[in-house]
ROKELUM-303445 format. One record per residue (C-alpha): residue number from 0; x, y, z. Coordinates in Angstrom, 2 decimals, always signed. Example, Ala and Ser with C-alpha at 12.3 -4.5 7.8 and 13.67 -1.06 7.14 Angstrom:
2
+-----+---------+---------+---------+
:   n :      xx :      yy :      zz :
+-----+---------+---------+---------+
:   0 :  +12.30 :   -4.50 :   +7.80 :
:   1 :  +13.67 :   -1.06 :   +7.14 :
+-----+---------+---------+---------+
//
This chain:
116
+-----+---------+---------+---------+
:   n :      xx :      yy :      zz :
+-----+---------+---------+---------+
:   0 :  -35.28 :  +91.07 :  -40.81 :
:   1 :  -36.99 :  +89.48 :  -42.40 :
:   2 :  -39.47 :  +91.08 :  -43.59 :
:   3 :  -37.66 :  +94.23 :  -43.61 :
:   4 :  -35.97 :  +91.57 :  -46.66 :
:   5 :  -39.97 :  +90.37 :  -47.85 :
:   6 :  -40.36 :  +94.60 :  -47.79 :
:   7 :  -36.95 :  +94.74 :  -49.90 :
:   8 :  -38.10 :  +91.97 :  -52.57 :
:   9 :  -41.32 :  +93.58 :  -52.40 :
:  10 :  -39.96 :  +97.13 :  -53.71 :
:  11 :  -37.20 :  +95.60 :  -55.89 :
:  12 :  -39.59 :  +93.51 :  -58.43 :
:  13 :  -42.18 :  +96.31 :  -58.09 :
:  14 :  -40.11 :  +98.02 :  -59.60 :
:  15 :  -39.08 :  +95.52 :  -62.39 :
:  16 :  -41.86 :  +95.20 :  -63.32 :
:  17 :  -42.99 :  +98.69 :  -63.51 :
:  18 :  -39.94 :  +99.20 :  -65.82 :
:  19 :  -40.74 :  +96.05 :  -68.09 :
:  20 :  -39.84 :  +92.22 :  -68.38 :
:  21 :  -36.28 :  +91.79 :  -67.50 :
:  22 :  -34.03 :  +87.97 :  -68.35 :
:  23 :  -31.70 :  +86.69 :  -66.18 :
:  24 :  -28.44 :  +87.78 :  -68.49 :
:  25 :  -30.31 :  +91.18 :  -68.62 :
:  26 :  -28.68 :  +94.12 :  -66.15 :
:  27 :  -30.69 :  +98.09 :  -65.79 :
:  28 :  -27.70 : +100.12 :  -66.60 :
:  29 :  -27.75 : +104.42 :  -67.27 :
:  30 :  -28.00 : +105.54 :  -70.66 :
:  31 :  -23.83 : +105.65 :  -71.29 :
:  32 :  -22.44 : +108.87 :  -72.22 :
:  33 :  -20.62 : +108.65 :  -75.89 :
:  34 :  -17.03 : +109.16 :  -76.12 :
:  35 :  -17.76 : +112.86 :  -78.01 :
:  36 :  -18.60 : +113.59 :  -74.36 :
:  37 :  -15.69 : +113.30 :  -71.47 :
:  38 :  -12.98 : +115.68 :  -71.82 :
:  39 :  -10.02 : +114.74 :  -68.91 :
:  40 :   -8.16 : +117.12 :  -67.70 :
:  41 :   -5.03 : +115.51 :  -68.20 :
:  42 :   -1.05 : +117.30 :  -67.19 :
:  43 :   -2.96 : +120.82 :  -67.21 :
:  44 :   -5.11 : +120.58 :  -69.74 :
:  45 :   -8.37 : +119.86 :  -70.68 :
:  46 :   -8.11 : +117.46 :  -73.28 :
:  47 :   -9.67 : +117.38 :  -75.84 :
:  48 :  -10.02 : +121.18 :  -76.65 :
:  49 :  -12.99 : +121.32 :  -78.21 :
:  50 :  -14.88 : +118.78 :  -78.55 :
:  51 :  -18.95 : +119.02 :  -80.22 :
:  52 :  -22.31 : +117.64 :  -79.01 :
:  53 :  -25.78 : +117.67 :  -79.63 :
:  54 :  -28.00 : +119.90 :  -78.27 :
:  55 :  -29.55 : +117.83 :  -75.22 :
:  56 :  -25.94 : +115.51 :  -74.02 :
:  57 :  -23.92 : +115.58 :  -70.91 :
:  58 :  -20.18 : +116.52 :  -71.05 :
:  59 :  -18.51 : +115.46 :  -68.23 :
:  60 :  -15.45 : +116.88 :  -67.23 :
:  61 :  -12.93 : +114.26 :  -64.72 :
:  62 :  -10.12 : +115.55 :  -63.46 :
:  63 :   -6.84 : +112.61 :  -63.39 :
:  64 :   -4.11 : +115.45 :  -62.26 :
:  65 :   -3.57 : +115.33 :  -58.71 :
:  66 :   -3.97 : +119.29 :  -58.07 :
:  67 :   -7.40 : +120.27 :  -57.74 :
:  68 :   -8.64 : +122.29 :  -61.01 :
:  69 :  -12.11 : +124.10 :  -61.87 :
:  70 :  -14.34 : +124.38 :  -64.89 :
:  71 :  -15.65 : +127.23 :  -65.49 :
:  72 :  -18.12 : +129.23 :  -67.54 :
:  73 :  -16.50 : +132.25 :  -69.04 :
:  74 :  -20.21 : +133.61 :  -69.57 :
:  75 :  -21.49 : +131.78 :  -66.38 :
:  76 :  -23.52 : +129.61 :  -66.95 :
:  77 :  -21.75 : +126.61 :  -65.57 :
:  78 :  -19.08 : +126.19 :  -62.86 :
:  79 :  -17.51 : +123.22 :  -60.96 :
:  80 :  -15.85 : +123.76 :  -57.08 :
:  81 :  -12.76 : +122.47 :  -57.09 :
:  82 :  -11.96 : +118.91 :  -58.34 :
:  83 :   -9.44 : +116.74 :  -56.85 :
:  84 :   -7.46 : +113.30 :  -57.99 :
:  85 :  -10.83 : +111.26 :  -59.99 :
:  86 :  -13.60 : +114.50 :  -58.98 :
:  87 :  -16.38 : +115.11 :  -62.51 :
:  88 :  -18.34 : +117.56 :  -62.73 :
:  89 :  -21.03 : +117.57 :  -65.15 :
:  90 :  -23.48 : +119.95 :  -66.71 :
:  91 :  -26.04 : +119.81 :  -70.10 :
:  92 :  -25.98 : +121.65 :  -72.80 :
:  93 :  -29.95 : +122.13 :  -73.56 :
:  94 :  -29.03 : +124.76 :  -76.21 :
:  95 :  -26.88 : +124.98 :  -79.37 :
:  96 :  -23.74 : +127.84 :  -78.97 :
:  97 :  -19.93 : +127.35 :  -78.08 :
:  98 :  -19.73 : +127.60 :  -74.75 :
:  99 :  -15.71 : +129.21 :  -73.31 :
: 100 :  -14.06 : +127.14 :  -70.92 :
: 101 :  -11.50 : +127.99 :  -68.89 :
: 102 :   -9.78 : +126.60 :  -65.37 :
: 103 :   -9.74 : +129.62 :  -62.76 :
: 104 :   -7.55 : +128.55 :  -60.79 :
: 105 :   -4.76 : +127.33 :  -63.60 :
: 106 :   -6.05 : +131.03 :  -66.10 :
: 107 :   -3.90 : +128.82 :  -69.31 :
: 108 :   -5.94 : +125.87 :  -69.62 :
: 109 :   -9.05 : +126.40 :  -72.14 :
: 110 :  -11.01 : +124.47 :  -73.80 :
: 111 :  -14.48 : +125.11 :  -76.09 :
: 112 :  -17.82 : +123.43 :  -76.28 :
: 113 :  -19.64 : +123.90 :  -79.21 :
: 114 :  -23.06 : +122.52 :  -79.18 :
: 115 :  -25.42 : +121.80 :  -82.64 :
+-----+---------+---------+---------+
//
């Protein structure tokens, strides 16, 4: 067991050295998403219904309803599976344009992503 612990410590140390020097108060985190890159599914609506993001941004949809929902591009570019409560779906937008999406289970739920 001691050898495994030592090996893990060495791997972690090598990773940290490769990333640069960290102080005791620093932590490693993924770059946070801009607030404008999140869409909440709530009360059978996408909120907000329209957002504008930059090319290369990733948009994350989170279902907060008690019913499953999907996120489906009208052009077929992206399609989530059924998202249960607290499930998320994300998609990275690499090209400028206007992208419309719908919940295939509840087609009255629509939204738009504008990528600049």
